[in-house]
ROPA-668554 format. One line per 8 residues: number of its first residue (from 0); their letters; for each residue x, y, z of N, C-alpha, C, O. Coordinates in Angstrom, 2 decimals, always signed. Layout:
REM ROPA-668554
NUM = A = X/Y/Z/X/Y/Z/X/Y/Z/X/Y/Z  ...
REM end
This chain:
REM ROPA-668554
0 = MDRRLEEL = +1.86/-12.95/-10.64/+1.43/-11.91/-9.71/+0.02/-11.45/-10.09/-0.38/-11.53/-11.25  -0.70/-10.97/-9.11/-2.04/-10.43/-9.33/-1.96/-9.30/-10.37/-1.14/-8.39/-10.26  -2.82/-9.37/-11.37/-2.81/-8.41/-12.47/-2.99/-6.97/-11.99/-2.32/-6.06/-12.50  -3.86/-6.74/-11.03/-4.11/-5.37/-10.54/-2.88/-4.81/-9.84/-2.56/-3.63/-10.00  -2.19/-5.64/-9.07/-0.97/-5.19/-8.40/+0.13/-4.93/-9.41/+0.91/-3.99/-9.27  +0.19/-5.76/-10.44/+1.19/-5.58/-11.50/+0.95/-4.25/-12.23/+1.89/-3.50/-12.48  -0.31/-3.97/-12.55/-0.66/-2.70/-13.21/-0.34/-1.51/-12.30/+0.15/-0.48/-12.76  -0.64/-1.66/-11.02/-0.35/-0.59/-10.07/+1.15/-0.29/-10.05/+1.55/+0.88/-10.08
8 = LKDLDSAV = +1.97/-1.33/-10.00/+3.42/-1.13/-9.99/+3.88/-0.38/-11.23/+4.69/+0.54/-11.14  +3.36/-0.77/-12.39/+3.72/-0.08/-13.64/+3.31/+1.39/-13.59/+4.06/+2.27/-14.01  +2.12/+1.65/-13.07/+1.63/+3.03/-13.01/+2.39/+3.87/-11.99/+2.60/+5.07/-12.21  +2.80/+3.28/-10.89/+3.62/+4.01/-9.91/+4.97/+4.34/-10.52/+5.48/+5.45/-10.37  +5.56/+3.36/-11.22/+6.83/+3.60/-11.92/+6.68/+4.73/-12.93/+7.53/+5.62/-13.02  +5.59/+4.69/-13.69/+5.33/+5.71/-14.70/+5.17/+7.10/-14.08/+5.60/+8.10/-14.65  +4.55/+7.14/-12.90/+4.29/+8.42/-12.24/+5.58/+9.15/-11.86/+5.60/+10.38/-11.78  +6.65/+8.40/-11.62/+7.91/+9.03/-11.21/+9.02/+8.85/-12.26/+10.16/+9.25/-12.04
16 = QGMSDQQM = +8.66/+8.25/-13.38/+9.65/+7.99/-14.45/+10.33/+9.30/-14.86/+9.67/+10.28/-15.18  +11.65/+9.27/-14.85/+12.42/+10.42/-15.31/+12.55/+11.57/-14.33/+13.19/+12.57/-14.64  +11.96/+11.44/-13.14/+12.09/+12.52/-12.15/+13.52/+12.51/-11.61/+14.07/+11.46/-11.30  +14.10/+13.69/-11.49/+15.45/+13.83/-10.95/+15.42/+13.64/-9.43/+14.35/+13.63/-8.82  +16.60/+13.51/-8.84/+16.69/+13.41/-7.39/+16.08/+14.65/-6.73/+15.40/+14.55/-5.71  +16.31/+15.82/-7.33/+15.75/+17.07/-6.79/+14.22/+17.05/-6.86/+13.55/+17.46/-5.92  +13.70/+16.59/-7.97/+12.24/+16.52/-8.11/+11.63/+15.53/-7.13/+10.52/+15.74/-6.64  +12.36/+14.45/-6.85/+11.85/+13.43/-5.93/+11.76/+13.93/-4.49/+10.98/+13.40/-3.70
24 = IWHPPDKW = +12.54/+14.96/-4.14/+12.50/+15.44/-2.75/+11.77/+16.79/-2.60/+11.64/+17.30/-1.48  +11.30/+17.36/-3.71/+10.53/+18.60/-3.63/+9.14/+18.30/-3.10/+8.54/+17.28/-3.44  +8.63/+19.19/-2.28/+7.25/+19.03/-1.79/+6.66/+20.38/-1.41/+7.38/+21.30/-1.03  +5.34/+20.49/-1.53/+4.65/+21.69/-1.04/+4.74/+21.69/+0.49/+5.02/+20.66/+1.10  +4.51/+22.83/+1.11/+4.57/+22.90/+2.58/+3.64/+21.87/+3.24/+2.49/+21.70/+2.84  +4.16/+21.21/+4.24/+3.41/+20.24/+5.05/+2.87/+19.04/+4.27/+1.90/+18.41/+4.69  +3.48/+18.74/+3.14/+3.09/+17.57/+2.34/+4.31/+16.70/+2.12/+5.45/+17.16/+2.25  +4.08/+15.46/+1.77/+5.18/+14.55/+1.46/+5.71/+14.82/+0.07/+4.98/+15.27/-0.82
32 = CASEVLEH = +6.99/+14.53/-0.12/+7.60/+14.56/-1.46/+7.37/+13.19/-2.11/+6.92/+12.25/-1.46  +7.70/+13.08/-3.40/+7.51/+11.83/-4.13/+8.27/+10.69/-3.47/+7.77/+9.57/-3.37  +9.47/+10.96/-3.04/+10.28/+9.93/-2.38/+9.59/+9.41/-1.12/+9.59/+8.21/-0.85  +9.02/+10.31/-0.35/+8.31/+9.91/+0.88/+7.03/+9.15/+0.57/+6.69/+8.20/+1.28  +6.33/+9.53/-0.47/+5.12/+8.80/-0.88/+5.48/+7.36/-1.24/+4.82/+6.42/-0.80  +6.53/+7.20/-2.02/+6.96/+5.85/-2.40/+7.41/+5.05/-1.17/+7.10/+3.86/-1.05  +8.13/+5.72/-0.27/+8.57/+5.02/+0.95/+7.36/+4.59/+1.78/+7.35/+3.49/+2.33  +6.37/+5.45/+1.89/+5.14/+5.11/+2.61/+4.51/+3.85/+2.02/+4.15/+2.93/+2.76
40 = LYLTYTGT = +4.38/+3.81/+0.71/+3.81/+2.61/+0.08/+4.67/+1.39/+0.36/+4.17/+0.32/+0.72  +5.97/+1.55/+0.20/+6.92/+0.47/+0.47/+6.74/-0.07/+1.90/+6.74/-1.28/+2.11  +6.59/+0.83/+2.86/+6.41/+0.41/+4.25/+5.08/-0.32/+4.45/+5.00/-1.23/+5.28  +4.06/+0.06/+3.71/+2.79/-0.68/+3.83/+2.94/-2.09/+3.27/+2.36/-3.04/+3.80  +3.72/-2.24/+2.21/+3.94/-3.58/+1.64/+4.77/-4.43/+2.60/+4.44/-5.60/+2.84  +5.83/-3.86/+3.15/+6.67/-4.65/+4.08/+5.89/-4.96/+5.36/+6.07/-6.03/+5.95  +5.05/-4.04/+5.80/+4.22/-4.30/+6.98/+3.22/-5.41/+6.74/+3.00/-6.25/+7.62  +2.63/-5.43/+5.57/+1.68/-6.50/+5.23/+2.41/-7.84/+5.16/+1.89/-8.85/+5.63
48 = IKGFERVI = +3.59/-7.85/+4.58/+4.38/-9.08/+4.52/+4.65/-9.59/+5.93/+4.46/-10.78/+6.21  +5.07/-8.71/+6.83/+5.36/-9.12/+8.21/+4.11/-9.68/+8.89/+4.18/-10.68/+9.60  +2.98/-9.03/+8.66/+1.73/-9.52/+9.25/+1.38/-10.92/+8.77/+1.00/-11.78/+9.56  +1.51/-11.14/+7.47/+1.20/-12.46/+6.93/+2.25/-13.51/+7.32/+1.93/-14.70/+7.41  +3.48/-13.08/+7.55/+4.49/-14.01/+8.08/+4.08/-14.49/+9.47/+4.30/-15.65/+9.81  +3.50/-13.60/+10.27/+3.01/-13.99/+11.60/+1.86/-15.00/+11.47/+1.77/-15.94/+12.27  +1.00/-14.81/+10.48/-0.09/-15.76/+10.25/+0.50/-17.15/+9.98/+0.04/-18.14/+10.54  +1.50/-17.21/+9.11/+2.12/-18.49/+8.77/+2.82/-19.08/+9.99/+2.71/-20.28/+10.25
56 = QTGKPLAT = +3.54/-18.26/+10.74/+4.27/-18.75/+11.92/+3.34/-19.31/+12.99/+3.64/-20.33/+13.62  +2.20/-18.65/+13.19/+1.27/-19.14/+14.21/+0.42/-20.30/+13.71/-0.17/-21.03/+14.50  +0.35/-20.46/+12.40/-0.41/-21.57/+11.84/-1.90/-21.37/+11.84/-2.67/-22.32/+11.70  -2.32/-20.11/+11.99/-3.76/-19.83/+11.96/-3.98/-18.36/+11.62/-3.09/-17.53/+11.83  -5.16/-18.03/+11.09/-5.48/-16.62/+10.81/-5.44/-15.81/+12.11/-5.76/-16.33/+13.19  -5.06/-14.55/+11.99/-4.96/-13.68/+13.15/-6.02/-12.58/+13.14/-5.91/-11.59/+13.87  -7.03/-12.75/+12.34/-8.09/-11.76/+12.23/-9.02/-11.83/+13.44/-9.29/-12.91/+13.97  -9.48/-10.67/+13.86/-10.45/-10.59/+14.95/-11.85/-10.48/+14.33/-12.02/-10.58/+13.12
64 = RATMKHRL = -12.82/-10.28/+15.18/-14.19/-10.11/+14.70/-14.39/-8.66/+14.23/-13.96/-7.72/+14.90  -15.03/-8.49/+13.09/-15.27/-7.15/+12.53/-16.36/-6.41/+13.30/-17.37/-7.00/+13.67  -16.12/-5.12/+13.52/-17.15/-4.26/+14.09/-17.95/-3.65/+12.94/-17.58/-3.81/+11.78  -19.03/-2.97/+13.25/-19.80/-2.28/+12.21/-18.94/-1.23/+11.51/-19.01/-1.06/+10.30  -18.12/-0.52/+12.29/-17.23/+0.49/+11.73/-16.26/-0.16/+10.74/-16.02/+0.38/+9.65  -15.70/-1.31/+11.09/-14.81/-2.03/+10.18/-15.54/-2.41/+8.89/-15.02/-2.22/+7.79  -16.74/-2.94/+9.04/-17.50/-3.38/+7.86/-17.80/-2.22/+6.92/-17.68/-2.35/+5.70  -18.17/-1.09/+7.49/-18.47/+0.09/+6.68/-17.21/+0.59/+5.97/-17.24/+0.86/+4.77
72 = RTLVVVGL = -16.12/+0.71/+6.70/-14.87/+1.15/+6.08/-14.41/+0.19/+5.00/-13.96/+0.62/+3.93  -14.52/-1.11/+5.26/-14.12/-2.11/+4.27/-14.99/-2.00/+3.02/-14.48/-2.12/+1.91  -16.28/-1.79/+3.20/-17.17/-1.62/+2.06/-16.73/-0.44/+1.20/-16.68/-0.55/-0.03  -16.41/+0.67/+1.82/-16.03/+1.87/+1.08/-14.68/+1.67/+0.38/-14.56/+1.95/-0.82  -13.69/+1.19/+1.11/-12.33/+1.09/+0.56/-12.18/-0.11/-0.36/-11.72/+0.02/-1.49  -12.57/-1.27/+0.12/-12.37/-2.50/-0.64/-13.49/-2.72/-1.66/-13.24/-3.06/-2.82  -14.72/-2.51/-1.22/-15.86/-2.73/-2.11/-15.99/-1.69/-3.20/-16.21/-2.03/-4.37  -15.84/-0.43/-2.83/-16.01/+0.66/-3.80/-14.69/+1.18/-4.36/-14.67/+1.94/-5.33
80 = GYLPSGRK = -13.59/+0.77/-3.75/-12.27/+1.23/-4.21/-11.99/+2.69/-3.92/-11.16/+3.31/-4.58  -12.69/+3.24/-2.93/-12.52/+4.65/-2.59/-11.78/+4.78/-1.27/-12.24/+4.26/-0.25  -10.67/+5.45/-1.30/-9.89/+5.71/-0.08/-9.88/+7.21/+0.12/-9.29/+7.93/-0.68  -10.51/+7.69/+1.18/-10.53/+9.13/+1.41/-9.12/+9.65/+1.64/-8.32/+9.01/+2.31  -8.82/+10.81/+1.09/-7.50/+11.41/+1.30/-7.50/+12.18/+2.60/-8.55/+12.43/+3.19  -6.32/+12.56/+3.03/-6.20/+13.40/+4.21/-6.08/+12.65/+5.52/-5.95/+13.29/+6.57  -6.14/+11.34/+5.51/-5.97/+10.57/+6.74/-4.50/+10.48/+7.10/-3.64/+10.46/+6.23  -4.23/+10.44/+8.37/-2.86/+10.27/+8.85/-2.46/+8.81/+8.70/-3.24/+7.90/+8.98
88 = APPVAVPR = -1.24/+8.61/+8.25/-0.71/+7.25/+8.13/-0.42/+6.70/+9.53/-0.02/+7.44/+10.42  -0.63/+5.39/+9.72/-0.23/+4.80/+11.01/+1.28/+4.95/+11.19/+2.02/+4.97/+10.20  +1.74/+5.06/+12.41/+3.18/+5.30/+12.65/+4.12/+4.34/+11.91/+5.19/+4.75/+11.48  +3.73/+3.09/+11.77/+4.62/+2.12/+11.09/+4.77/+2.42/+9.60/+5.69/+1.91/+8.96  +3.87/+3.23/+9.04/+3.92/+3.52/+7.60/+4.33/+4.96/+7.31/+4.22/+5.41/+6.17  +4.79/+5.68/+8.32/+5.27/+7.05/+8.12/+6.70/+6.99/+7.61/+7.54/+6.31/+8.20  +6.99/+7.69/+6.52/+8.36/+7.67/+5.97/+9.40/+8.06/+7.03/+9.19/+8.97/+7.83  +10.53/+7.34/+7.00/+11.58/+7.60/+7.98/+12.93/+7.87/+7.35/+13.96/+7.88/+8.02
96 = GLPAKQVR = +12.91/+8.10/+6.03/+14.16/+8.47/+5.38/+14.94/+7.33/+4.76/+16.16/+7.42/+4.62  +14.25/+6.26/+4.37/+14.95/+5.19/+3.65/+15.49/+5.77/+2.35/+14.88/+6.67/+1.78  +16.62/+5.27/+1.87/+17.16/+5.78/+0.61/+16.16/+5.59/-0.54/+15.64/+4.50/-0.75  +15.93/+6.66/-1.28/+14.96/+6.62/-2.38/+15.31/+5.55/-3.40/+14.43/+4.88/-3.93  +16.60/+5.39/-3.67/+17.03/+4.39/-4.64/+16.65/+2.98/-4.17/+16.20/+2.16/-4.97  +16.82/+2.71/-2.88/+16.45/+1.40/-2.33/+14.95/+1.17/-2.50/+14.53/+0.10/-2.94  +14.17/+2.16/-2.15/+12.71/+2.03/-2.23/+12.29/+1.78/-3.67/+11.50/+0.88/-3.94  +12.81/+2.57/-4.59/+12.43/+2.41/-6.01/+12.87/+1.07/-6.56/+12.16/+0.45/-7.34
104 = TEMGTKIT = +14.05/+0.61/-6.15/+14.59/-0.66/-6.64/+13.81/-1.85/-6.09/+13.57/-2.81/-6.81  +13.42/-1.78/-4.82/+12.80/-2.93/-4.15/+11.28/-2.94/-4.19/+10.66/-3.93/-3.79  +10.66/-1.87/-4.68/+9.21/-1.77/-4.66/+8.54/-2.98/-5.34/+7.63/-3.59/-4.77  +8.98/-3.31/-6.53/+8.38/-4.43/-7.26/+8.57/-5.75/-6.54/+7.67/-6.58/-6.51  +9.75/-5.93/-5.97/+10.03/-7.16/-5.22/+9.10/-7.28/-4.03/+8.58/-8.36/-3.74  +8.88/-6.19/-3.33/+8.02/-6.22/-2.13/+6.56/-6.49/-2.51/+5.87/-7.23/-1.81  +6.10/-5.90/-3.60/+4.72/-6.17/-4.04/+4.59/-7.64/-4.41/+3.59/-8.27/-4.07  +5.58/-8.19/-5.11/+5.55/-9.60/-5.49/+5.57/-10.50/-4.25/+4.79/-11.44/-4.15
112 = EMNQIIAE = +6.47/-10.21/-3.30/+6.55/-10.98/-2.05/+5.22/-10.93/-1.30/+4.74/-11.94/-0.79  +4.64/-9.73/-1.24/+3.37/-9.56/-0.54/+2.29/-10.42/-1.18/+1.56/-11.13/-0.49  +2.20/-10.36/-2.49/+1.20/-11.15/-3.20/+1.42/-12.65/-2.96/+0.46/-13.40/-2.77  +2.67/-13.08/-2.96/+2.98/-14.51/-2.77/+2.61/-14.99/-1.37/+2.04/-16.07/-1.22  +2.91/-14.20/-0.36/+2.61/-14.65/+0.99/+1.11/-14.62/+1.27/+0.60/-15.44/+2.02  +0.41/-13.68/+0.66/-1.05/-13.66/+0.77/-1.60/-14.93/+0.13/-2.46/-15.60/+0.70  -1.10/-15.26/-1.07/-1.57/-16.47/-1.77/-1.27/-17.73/-0.96/-2.08/-18.65/-0.92  -0.11/-17.77/-0.32/+0.24/-18.92/+0.51/-0.75/-19.08/+1.67/-1.17/-20.19/+1.98
120 = CEDRFGRR = -1.11/-17.97/+2.29/-2.09/-18.02/+3.38/-3.47/-18.43/+2.87/-4.19/-19.18/+3.53  -3.84/-17.94/+1.70/-5.12/-18.33/+1.12/-5.15/-19.83/+0.84/-6.15/-20.50/+1.10  -4.05/-20.35/+0.31/-3.97/-21.79/+0.02/-4.09/-22.61/+1.31/-4.72/-23.67/+1.33  -3.49/-22.12/+2.37/-3.50/-22.84/+3.64/-4.83/-22.76/+4.38/-5.30/-23.76/+4.93  -5.43/-21.57/+4.39/-6.58/-21.34/+5.26/-7.90/-21.09/+4.51/-8.97/-21.10/+5.13  -7.82/-20.87/+3.22/-9.03/-20.62/+2.43/-9.07/-19.20/+1.89/-8.60/-18.26/+2.53  -9.65/-19.07/+0.71/-9.69/-17.77/+0.04/-10.68/-16.80/+0.68/-10.50/-15.58/+0.59  -11.70/-17.32/+1.31/-12.73/-16.44/+1.89/-12.49/-16.12/+3.36/-13.20/-15.31/+3.95
128 = VKLLDHPM = -11.51/-16.75/+3.95/-11.23/-16.58/+5.37/-10.58/-15.22/+5.64/-9.68/-14.80/+4.92  -11.05/-14.56/+6.67/-10.40/-13.31/+7.11/-9.09/-13.74/+7.77/-9.08/-14.51/+8.73  -8.00/-13.24/+7.23/-6.68/-13.73/+7.63/-5.94/-12.84/+8.62/-5.24/-13.33/+9.51  -6.11/-11.53/+8.46/-5.29/-10.59/+9.22/-6.02/-9.26/+9.31/-6.71/-8.85/+8.37  -5.87/-8.58/+10.44/-6.50/-7.27/+10.62/-5.68/-6.16/+9.97/-4.45/-6.14/+10.06  -6.37/-5.25/+9.33/-5.80/-3.99/+8.85/-6.01/-2.99/+9.98/-7.04/-3.04/+10.65  -5.07/-2.06/+10.21/-5.22/-1.12/+11.33/-6.50/-0.28/+11.30/-7.02/+0.06/+12.36  -7.01/+0.05/+10.13/-8.22/+0.88/+10.04/-9.46/+0.09/+9.59/-10.58/+0.42/+9.98
136 = LGPLSGEQ = -9.25/-0.94/+8.78/-10.36/-1.65/+8.18/-10.75/-2.91/+8.95/-11.82/-3.48/+8.71  -9.90/-3.33/+9.86/-10.19/-4.55/+10.61/-9.85/-5.79/+9.82/-8.97/-5.76/+8.96  -10.55/-6.90/+10.08/-10.22/-8.19/+9.48/-10.50/-8.21/+7.97/-11.57/-7.82/+7.50  -9.49/-8.69/+7.23/-9.61/-8.78/+5.77/-9.15/-10.15/+5.28/-8.27/-10.77/+5.88  -9.75/-10.59/+4.20/-9.29/-11.79/+3.50/-8.10/-11.40/+2.63/-7.79/-10.21/+2.49  -7.45/-12.38/+2.04/-6.33/-12.09/+1.15/-6.74/-11.21/-0.01/-6.04/-10.25/-0.34  -7.86/-11.53/-0.63/-8.34/-10.73/-1.76/-8.65/-9.30/-1.34/-8.38/-8.35/-2.07  -9.21/-9.15/-0.15/-9.49/-7.80/+0.35/-8.20/-7.03/+0.62/-8.15/-5.82/+0.41
144 = WRKFHVAH = -7.17/-7.72/+1.08/-5.87/-7.06/+1.27/-5.34/-6.55/-0.06/-4.84/-5.43/-0.14  -5.44/-7.38/-1.10/-4.97/-6.93/-2.42/-5.75/-5.71/-2.88/-5.16/-4.73/-3.35  -7.07/-5.76/-2.75/-7.90/-4.63/-3.18/-7.57/-3.37/-2.38/-7.55/-2.27/-2.93  -7.32/-3.53/-1.08/-6.92/-2.37/-0.29/-5.64/-1.76/-0.87/-5.57/-0.55/-1.07  -4.64/-2.60/-1.13/-3.36/-2.07/-1.61/-3.50/-1.42/-2.98/-2.80/-0.45/-3.28  -4.39/-1.92/-3.80/-4.62/-1.28/-5.11/-5.28/+0.08/-4.89/-4.83/+1.07/-5.47  -6.33/+0.16/-4.08/-7.01/+1.45/-3.83/-6.04/+2.44/-3.18/-6.01/+3.61/-3.56  -5.27/+1.97/-2.23/-4.31/+2.82/-1.54/-3.22/+3.31/-2.50/-2.86/+4.48/-2.51
152 = GRLHEKQL = -2.72/+2.39/-3.31/-1.69/+2.76/-4.28/-2.19/+3.75/-5.32/-1.46/+4.65/-5.72  -3.45/+3.59/-5.75/-4.03/+4.52/-6.73/-4.15/+5.93/-6.15/-3.90/+6.91/-6.84  -4.53/+6.02/-4.88/-4.60/+7.32/-4.23/-3.24/+8.00/-4.28/-3.14/+9.19/-4.61  -2.20/+7.26/-3.96/-0.87/+7.84/-3.94/-0.28/+8.02/-5.35/+0.56/+8.90/-5.55  -0.71/+7.22/-6.29/-0.29/+7.45/-7.68/-0.77/+8.83/-8.13/-0.03/+9.58/-8.76  -2.02/+9.16/-7.81/-2.56/+10.49/-8.15/-1.75/+11.59/-7.45/-1.48/+12.64/-8.03  -1.39/+11.34/-6.22/-0.59/+12.31/-5.48/+0.77/+12.51/-6.15/+1.24/+13.65/-6.27  +1.40/+11.43/-6.59/+2.68/+11.53/-7.29/+2.55/+12.33/-8.58/+3.41/+13.15/-8.90
160 = RRLRRAQS = +1.48/+12.10/-9.31/+1.28/+12.81/-10.58/+1.01/+14.30/-10.33/+1.44/+15.15/-11.10  +0.29/+14.60/-9.24/+0.07/+16.02/-8.87/+1.38/+16.70/-8.51/+1.62/+17.84/-8.90  +2.24/+16.01/-7.77/+3.54/+16.57/-7.41/+4.36/+16.85/-8.67/+5.00/+17.90/-8.78  +4.32/+15.94/-9.60/+5.06/+16.11/-10.85/+4.53/+17.30/-11.65/+5.31/+18.10/-12.16  +3.20/+17.42/-11.75/+2.59/+18.53/-12.49/+2.89/+19.86/-11.82/+3.18/+20.85/-12.49  +2.84/+19.88/-10.49/+3.10/+21.13/-9.76/+4.51/+21.63/-10.04/+4.73/+22.84/-10.13  +5.44/+20.73/-10.17/+6.83/+21.12/-10.45/+6.98/+21.60/-11.89/+7.70/+22.56/-12.17  +6.30/+20.93/-12.80/+6.45/+21.33/-14.21/+5.72/+22.64/-14.50/+6.06/+23.34/-15.46
168 = SGS = +4.73/+22.98/-13.67/+4.03/+24.25/-13.88/+4.70/+25.39/-13.11/+4.27/+26.54/-13.20  +5.75/+25.06/-12.35/+6.50/+26.10/-11.66/+5.97/+26.47/-10.30/+6.36/+27.50/-9.75  +5.08/+25.66/-9.72/+4.52/+25.96/-8.39/+5.53/+25.74/-7.31/+5.22/+25.95/-6.13
REM end
């Protein structure tokens, strides 16, 4: 598996290690709880897997042409590793109440599956080829997809750690 994704998985696990069921569902007003944050990430991994499965099924990359807005966003998120907070998740990645235990148990499997299917597409179509569109960033190569998921996961890892600290400080 990609080293960065492997490290991300370890750090996400560490961020919620030892949290009780009650701690996993606590949240500040109008914010997600730790369980919902993990489910959101899980849904982004399963969504990416589904997208790359479509690439394999059609036998060709499904990326469109990048606009200037796509290029700028990709530069910021993928190139600089900066994902601005406060953006609304696309509807397919909004938590819907999957069991927290399922999400925590399957998270590593989904990251591994995602990495494998991206690698399969890269082997088939080329490492530099834009393979699939991201809803906000537009067309991305396999490597850019991995970098997106690392930047996105790091943003939410920080969110998980803030939730944990807020609970331990009595907020």
